[in-house]
C-alpha positions in Angstrom: -80.2 -37.3 -54.9 -76.5 -37.8 -54.7 -74.1 -38.4 -51.8 -70.4 -37.8 -51.4 -68.4 -40.8 -50.4 -64.8 -41.2 -49.5 -64.7 -44.9 -50.4 -66.7 -48.2 -50.2 -66.2 -51.7 -49.0 -68.0 -54.7 -50.5 -67.5 -57.2 -47.7 -67.3 -55.4 -44.3 -67.3 -57.6 -41.3 -66.9 -55.1 -38.4 -69.6 -52.6 -39.3 -72.7 -54.3 -38.0 -74.2 -57.8 -38.0 -73.2 -60.1 -40.8 -71.3 -59.2 -44.0 -72.0 -55.6 -44.9 -71.8 -53.3 -47.9 -70.1 -50.2 -46.3 -70.2 -46.6 -47.5 -67.6 -44.3 -46.0 -69.2 -40.9 -46.3 -67.2 -37.8 -46.9 -67.2 -34.9 -44.4 -66.8 -34.7 -40.6 -67.1 -31.8 -38.1 -64.9 -33.5 -35.5 -61.1 -33.5 -35.4 -60.3 -36.5 -33.2 -56.6 -36.6 -32.3 -56.6 -40.3 -33.1 -58.6 -40.1 -36.4 -57.3 -42.6 -38.9 -59.3 -41.1 -41.8 -58.2 -37.4 -42.0 -58.9 -37.5 -45.7 -62.7 -37.7 -44.9 -62.8 -34.4 -43.0 -63.6 -32.0 -45.8 -67.2 -31.7 -47.0 -68.5 -31.5 -50.6 -65.6 -33.6 -51.9 -65.2 -37.2 -52.8 -67.0 -39.5 -55.2 -70.6 -38.8 -56.1 -73.0 -41.7 -55.8 -76.8 -42.2 -56.0 -78.9 -44.5 -53.9 -79.8 -46.5 -57.0 -76.1 -47.0 -57.7 -75.5 -48.2 -54.2 -78.4 -50.7 -54.4 -77.2 -51.9 -57.8 -73.8 -52.7 -56.4 -75.3 -54.3 -53.3 -77.6 -56.6 -55.3 -74.7 -57.8 -57.4 -73.5 -59.7 -54.3 -76.8 -60.0 -52.4 -76.3 -63.7 -51.6 -73.3 -62.8 -49.5 -75.3 -60.2 -47.5 -78.2 -62.6 -46.4 -77.4 -62.0 -42.7 -75.9 -58.5 -43.3 -77.0 -55.3 -45.0 -75.8 -51.8 -45.7 -73.8 -49.6 -43.3 -73.0 -45.9 -43.7 -70.0 -44.7 -41.8 -67.5 -41.9 -42.2 -66.4 -39.3 -41.9 -69.8 -38.4 -40.3 -72.7 -39.9 -42.3 -75.4 -37.8 -40.6 -74.0 -34.7 -42.3 -75.7 -36.1 -45.4 -79.1 -37.0 -43.9 -81.1 -36.4 -47.1 -79.0 -38.9 -49.0 -79.2 -41.4 -46.2 -82.9 -41.1 -46.0 -83.4 -41.7 -49.7 -80.9 -44.7 -49.6 -82.4 -46.3 -46.6 -86.0 -45.8 -47.8 -85.2 -47.7 -51.0 -83.2 -50.3 -49.1 -86.1 -51.1 -46.7 -88.4 -51.4 -49.7 -86.1 -54.3 -50.7 -85.9 -55.7 -47.2 -82.3 -54.7 -46.7 -81.0 -54.2 -43.1 -79.7 -50.7 -42.6 -77.1 -49.4 -40.1 -75.6 -46.0 -39.3 -72.1 -45.8 -37.7 -71.9 -42.3 -36.2 -70.4 -40.0 -33.6 -73.9 -38.4 -33.0 -72.3 -35.0 -33.1 -74.8 -33.5 -35.6 -77.7 -34.0 -33.3 -79.2 -30.6 -32.7 -82.6 -29.9 -31.1 -82.2 -26.2 -31.9 -82.6 -27.0 -35.6 -86.2 -28.2 -36.1 -85.7 -28.8 -39.8 -82.8 -31.1 -39.2 -84.6 -32.9 -36.4 -87.6 -33.5 -38.7 -85.3 -35.0 -41.3 -83.6 -37.1 -38.6 -87.0 -38.4 -37.4 -87.8 -39.5 -40.9 -84.4 -41.2 -41.3 -85.0 -43.2 -38.2 -88.1 -44.7 -39.7 -85.9 -46.6 -42.1 -83.0 -47.3 -39.7 -82.5 -50.8 -38.2 -79.4 -50.2 -36.1 -77.2 -47.3 -34.9 -73.6 -47.9 -33.9 -72.6 -44.9 -31.7 -69.0 -44.0 -31.0 -68.9 -42.5 -27.6 -65.4 -41.2 -27.4 -65.4 -40.0 -23.8 -68.1 -39.6 -21.1 -66.5 -36.4 -19.6 -67.4 -33.2 -21.6 -64.0 -31.5 -21.3 -62.1 -34.6 -22.0 -64.3 -35.3 -25.0 -63.5 -31.7 -26.3 -59.8 -32.3 -25.9 -60.1 -35.5 -27.9 -62.4 -34.3 -30.7 -62.6 -30.4 -30.6 -66.2 -30.6 -29.3 -67.9 -31.5 -26.1 -70.1 -34.6 -25.8 -73.5 -33.0 -25.0 -75.0 -33.7 -28.4 -73.6 -37.2 -28.5 -75.2 -38.2 -25.2 -78.5 -36.5 -26.1 -78.5 -38.4 -29.4 -78.1 -41.7 -27.4 -81.2 -40.8 -25.4 -83.0 -39.8 -28.5 -82.4 -43.2 -30.0 -83.8 -44.8 -26.9 -87.1 -42.8 -27.4 -87.1 -44.0 -31.0 -86.5 -47.6 -29.9 -83.6 -47.9 -32.4 -81.3 -50.8 -31.4 -77.9 -49.3 -30.2 -74.4 -50.7 -30.4 -71.9 -48.5 -28.5 -68.2 -48.3 -29.4 -65.4 -46.9 -27.3 -61.8 -46.6 -28.2 -59.2 -47.1 -25.5 -56.2 -44.7 -25.7 -53.6 -44.9 -23.0 -53.6 -41.8 -20.9 -56.8 -40.4 -22.5 -59.7 -42.8 -22.3 -58.5 -45.5 -19.9 -59.3 -44.1 -16.4 -61.4 -46.7 -14.5 -63.6 -44.0 -13.0 -64.5 -42.6 -16.5 -65.1 -46.1 -17.8 -67.5 -46.9 -15.0 -69.3 -43.6 -15.6 -69.7 -44.5 -19.3 -71.1 -47.9 -18.2 -73.6 -46.2 -15.9 -74.8 -43.9 -18.7 -75.2 -46.6 -21.4 -76.6 -49.1 -18.8 -79.7 -46.9 -18.4 -80.4 -47.1 -22.2 -83.1 -49.7 -22.8 -82.1 -50.0 -26.4 -78.5 -51.0 -25.8 -77.7 -54.2 -27.6 -73.9 -54.4 -27.7 -70.7 -52.8 -26.5 -67.5 -52.9 -28.5 -64.3 -51.7 -26.7 -61.5 -51.4 -29.1 -57.7 -50.6 -28.7 -56.1 -47.6 -30.2 -54.2 -48.4 -33.4 -51.8 -46.5 -35.7 -53.1 -47.4 -39.1 -53.8 -43.8 -40.0 -50.3 -42.4 -39.3 -49.1 -42.7 -42.9 -52.1 -40.7 -44.2 -51.1 -37.7 -42.1 -47.6 -37.9 -43.6 -49.1 -38.1 -47.2 -51.3 -35.1 -46.5 -48.5 -33.1 -44.9 -50.2 -32.6 -41.6 -48.8 -33.4 -38.1 -50.2 -36.5 -36.3 -51.3 -35.5 -32.8 -50.3 -38.8 -31.2 -46.9 -39.1 -32.9 -44.9 -41.8 -31.3 -47.7 -43.5 -29.4 -47.7 -47.2 -29.9 -50.8 -49.3 -30.7 -52.5 -50.6 -27.6 -52.6 -54.3 -27.0 -56.1 -55.9 -27.2 -55.6 -57.1 -23.6 -55.8 -53.5 -22.4 -59.2 -53.0 -24.2 -60.5 -56.2 -22.7 -59.5 -55.0 -19.2 -61.1 -51.6 -19.8 -64.4 -53.2 -20.9 -64.6 -54.9 -17.5 -64.8 -51.4 -15.9 -67.5 -50.3 -18.3 -69.5 -53.4 -17.6 -69.2 -52.7 -13.8 -71.0 -49.4 -14.5 -73.6 -51.1 -16.6 -74.4 -53.7 -13.9 -74.6 -51.0 -11.3 -77.5 -49.3 -13.1 -79.3 -52.6 -13.7 -79.2 -54.1 -10.2 
């Protein structure tokens, strides 16, 4: 069993609890207008790696990961569900915390074979970090090229599986910062009994140079990075929605 990765990070600190060994998986079906890793889009490319090789590298620095574990992110990691299952199964046998950072866009109840594989993967998954890009279907489609129905259904699926959930939301001025949308997002996630954390992050421009190197236009050309204060302010609206559902 081999997986295709874009890159890896030995000491990730923002990809789950503690210090993490992070795999950036290759391939993504979304085309987010603010994506900072366009070089992860194409499937079937990248560096090949096996679960045993991942664990070997993890164990070289295992003392640093005592409160952390392994996170798979992307790209979209759930495009490579077979590899993830094999990796996480081996990781759990060694008592390693496992985390998936995903958009949830691959969730598809019309594909029983995929759903069966997803069910098995969840048996070895300790945490899912779900990036909900927009609560409104049409706005989500404008941002990513696809609507959010599968994303929201995936969130509900995780609740039925009792998988702890961290939600991430990126604030982009003029796109994802409307108070009414933020409150609706809060109302949705507030109903999820497995919600454990909420990260609200400001838009940044770290991926702009990659677009230039790849010779493709950057959709948000000229937009400046958003100050952290704006994300903190936006989080208040989301929490208003959360509290509304939990009164």
